[in-house]
C-alpha positions in Angstrom: 25.7 -43.8 -43.1 25.2 -42.6 -39.5 24.3 -39.2 -40.8 21.7 -40.6 -43.2 20.2 -42.7 -40.3 19.9 -39.6 -38.1 18.1 -37.7 -40.8 15.8 -40.6 -41.5 14.8 -41.1 -37.9 14.4 -37.4 -37.4 12.0 -37.2 -40.4 10.2 -40.4 -39.2 9.7 -38.9 -35.7 8.3 -35.7 -37.2 5.9 -37.7 -39.4 4.7 -39.9 -36.6 4.1 -36.8 -34.3 2.1 -35.1 -37.1 0.2 -38.3 -37.8 -0.6 -39.3 -34.3 -1.0 -36.0 -32.4 -4.5 -35.7 -31.1 -5.2 -32.1 -32.0 -8.9 -32.4 -31.2 -8.1 -33.1 -27.5 -8.6 -29.9 -25.4 -5.5 -30.4 -23.4 -3.4 -30.8 -26.5 -4.9 -27.6 -28.0 -4.2 -25.7 -24.7 -0.6 -27.0 -24.5 0.1 -25.9 -28.1 -1.5 -22.5 -27.6 0.5 -21.9 -24.3 3.7 -22.9 -26.1 3.1 -20.2 -28.7 2.1 -17.7 -26.0 5.4 -18.4 -24.3 7.3 -18.0 -27.5 5.5 -14.7 -28.1 6.4 -13.5 -24.6 10.0 -14.3 -25.1 10.1 -12.5 -28.5 8.4 -9.4 -27.1 10.1 -9.1 -23.7 13.5 -10.7 -24.1 14.8 -11.1 -27.6 15.0 -7.4 -28.7 15.9 -6.1 -25.2 18.6 -8.7 -24.2 19.6 -11.2 -26.9 20.1 -8.8 -29.8 22.3 -6.3 -27.9 24.3 -9.2 -26.5 24.9 -10.4 -30.1 26.1 -6.9 -31.1 28.5 -6.9 -28.1 29.8 -10.4 -29.0 30.3 -9.2 -32.6 32.2 -6.1 -31.3 34.4 -8.3 -29.1 35.4 -10.4 -32.1 35.8 -7.5 -34.5 37.3 -4.7 -32.5 38.9 -6.1 -29.3 42.6 -6.8 -29.5 43.5 -10.4 -29.5 46.8 -9.6 -27.7 44.8 -8.2 -24.8 42.5 -11.2 -24.5 45.5 -13.6 -24.7 47.4 -11.5 -22.1 44.6 -11.5 -19.5 42.4 -14.5 -20.4 44.5 -16.7 -22.6 45.5 -20.3 -21.7 49.0 -19.1 -20.8 47.9 -16.1 -18.8 48.4 -15.9 -15.0 45.7 -18.1 -13.5 44.8 -15.8 -10.7 44.6 -12.7 -12.9 42.7 -14.6 -15.7 40.0 -16.1 -13.4 39.7 -12.9 -11.3 39.1 -10.7 -14.4 36.7 -13.2 -15.9 34.7 -13.7 -12.6 34.0 -10.0 -12.0 33.7 -8.8 -15.7 29.9 -9.4 -15.6 29.5 -6.9 -12.8 28.6 -4.1 -15.2 26.2 -6.2 -17.3 22.5 -6.9 -16.5 22.3 -10.2 -18.4 20.6 -13.5 -18.1 22.2 -16.9 -18.9 21.0 -16.8 -22.6 22.3 -13.2 -23.1 25.8 -14.0 -21.7 26.2 -16.9 -24.1 27.1 -14.7 -27.2 29.7 -12.8 -25.2 31.2 -16.1 -23.9 31.5 -17.3 -27.5 33.1 -14.0 -28.5 35.9 -14.0 -26.0 36.5 -17.7 -26.5 36.8 -17.3 -30.2 39.2 -14.5 -29.7 41.6 -16.7 -27.8 40.5 -16.8 -24.2 41.1 -20.0 -22.4 38.1 -22.3 -21.8 38.6 -22.0 -18.0 38.4 -18.1 -17.8 35.7 -18.0 -20.5 33.6 -20.6 -18.5 34.2 -18.5 -15.3 32.8 -15.5 -17.1 29.8 -17.5 -18.4 29.0 -18.8 -14.9 29.4 -15.5 -13.0 28.0 -13.1 -15.6 24.3 -13.5 -14.8 24.8 -13.6 -11.1 27.4 -11.0 -10.4 25.8 -7.9 -11.9 25.5 -4.9 -9.5 21.8 -4.4 -10.0 20.9 -8.0 -9.1 23.2 -8.0 -6.1 21.8 -4.8 -4.6 18.3 -6.0 -5.3 19.0 -9.3 -3.5 20.5 -7.5 -0.6 17.6 -5.1 -0.3 14.9 -7.8 -0.6 16.5 -10.7 1.2 19.0 -9.0 3.5 22.6 -7.8 3.3 24.0 -11.3 4.3 22.2 -13.0 1.4 23.4 -10.3 -1.1 27.0 -10.7 0.1 26.7 -14.4 -0.1 25.5 -14.2 -3.6 28.3 -12.0 -4.7 31.0 -14.0 -3.0 29.4 -17.4 -4.0 29.2 -16.3 -7.7 32.9 -15.5 -7.8 34.0 -18.5 -5.8 31.9 -21.0 -7.8 33.0 -19.3 -11.1 36.6 -20.1 -10.1 35.7 -23.7 -9.4 33.7 -24.1 -12.6 36.5 -22.5 -14.7 39.2 -24.7 -13.2 37.1 -27.8 -13.6 36.4 -27.0 -17.3 40.1 -26.3 -17.9 41.1 -29.6 -16.3 38.5 -31.7 -18.2 39.6 -30.2 -21.5 43.3 -29.7 -20.8 44.4 -31.5 -23.9 42.3 -29.3 -26.2 43.5 -26.2 -24.3 47.1 -27.2 -24.7 46.7 -27.6 -28.5 44.9 -24.3 -28.7 47.7 -22.5 -26.7 50.3 -24.0 -29.0 48.4 -22.9 -32.1 48.0 -19.4 -30.7 51.8 -19.1 -30.2 52.5 -20.1 -33.8 49.9 -17.8 -35.3 51.1 -14.6 -37.0 50.7 -11.4 -35.0 47.3 -9.6 -35.7 47.3 -6.5 -37.8 47.2 -3.1 -36.0 43.8 -1.7 -35.2 42.3 0.4 -38.0 40.0 2.6 -35.7 40.8 4.8 -32.8 40.5 3.3 -29.3 37.9 5.9 -28.3 35.5 4.7 -31.0 35.8 1.1 -29.8 35.2 2.1 -26.2 32.2 4.3 -27.2 30.7 1.4 -29.1 31.0 -1.0 -26.2 29.8 1.6 -23.7 26.6 2.3 -25.8 25.9 -1.4 -26.2 26.3 -2.1 -22.5 24.2 0.9 -21.5 21.5 -0.2 -23.8 21.7 -3.8 -22.5 21.5 -2.6 -18.9 18.6 -0.1 -19.2 16.6 -1.9 -21.9 14.9 -4.1 -19.3 13.6 -1.0 -17.4 10.9 -0.8 -20.0 8.3 -3.5 -19.3 5.8 -4.1 -22.1 3.7 -6.0 -19.6 2.6 -2.8 -17.9 -1.2 -2.4 -18.6 -4.3 -0.6 -17.4 -7.0 -3.2 -16.7 -10.6 -2.3 -17.0 -13.1 -4.5 -15.1 -16.7 -5.2 -16.2 -17.9 -2.6 -13.7 -15.8 0.0 -15.4 -13.2 0.2 -12.7 -9.5 0.6 -13.7 -6.2 -0.3 -12.1 -2.6 -0.4 -13.2 -0.8 -3.8 -13.2 1.9 -5.9 -14.8 0.9 -9.0 -16.7 2.8 -11.9 -15.2 1.2 -14.8 -17.0 -1.2 -15.2 -19.9 -3.3 -18.3 -20.0 -6.3 -19.4 -22.1 -9.1 -17.1 -20.9 -7.2 -16.0 -17.8 -4.5 -13.5 -16.8 -2.4 -13.2 -13.7 -1.4 -9.6 -12.7 0.8 -7.9 -10.2 -0.8 -4.7 -8.9 1.0 -1.4 -9.5 -1.4 0.3 -7.1 -3.7 -0.4 -4.1 -7.0 -1.8 -5.4 -10.1 -3.4 -3.9 -8.4 -4.0 -0.5 -5.2 -5.5 -2.0 -1.9 -3.8 -1.7 0.5 -2.8 -4.4 2.7 -5.7 -5.4 0.1 -8.4 -4.6 -1.0 -10.8 -7.4 -4.5 -11.1 -8.7 -6.1 -13.4 -11.3 
């Protein structure tokens, strides 16, 4: 009965929104257009370059990675210091955001990793990658970069331990089920093929963001041209970041 009520109220909400939405109002039109512009930006700049490779890596983790290895280093019965240390620094070679690290988190968790170490990886993955740390240190100073690296690992430990404590009953049941499960079959493919697959996926994930489809050459009404990066698209207006000096403005400044 509860399921039917949820479906009914969901359909009722959709109907009322479609019936009462003032589509003729300029602000509503602008909001809907901006929402679709944001969706298009995400599809162009983020989905193919980050999310899809992350899904391939997650599938490779579940398919090719040895469950024994995951349980040994990240399982509920693994040494706590080893498990949380490995999970907290594993994202150092990945250049991922919070949405790209989610498929990998699901992959190692489905393969038998404890919720605590998996949550530590989920938390530290987007913050601990080498590129982001060096960029932070270069732009904001060495002390801030060091604080980011140390803080990401430290808070990953805390988040992982807290998640393991909150769901300790489920984790105990999971550990007991893993001990009673039959041993997995031996790997059917050589280790070098698996390592090559993961290396190719990680390299693609790291370097795919180097290409920025927002790079454009802007031509003004006077016929002048300048190179820039599109930061924001709005109705009848664009915000750019200059890739060269232009009209008294320095490279890196923003213009509208």
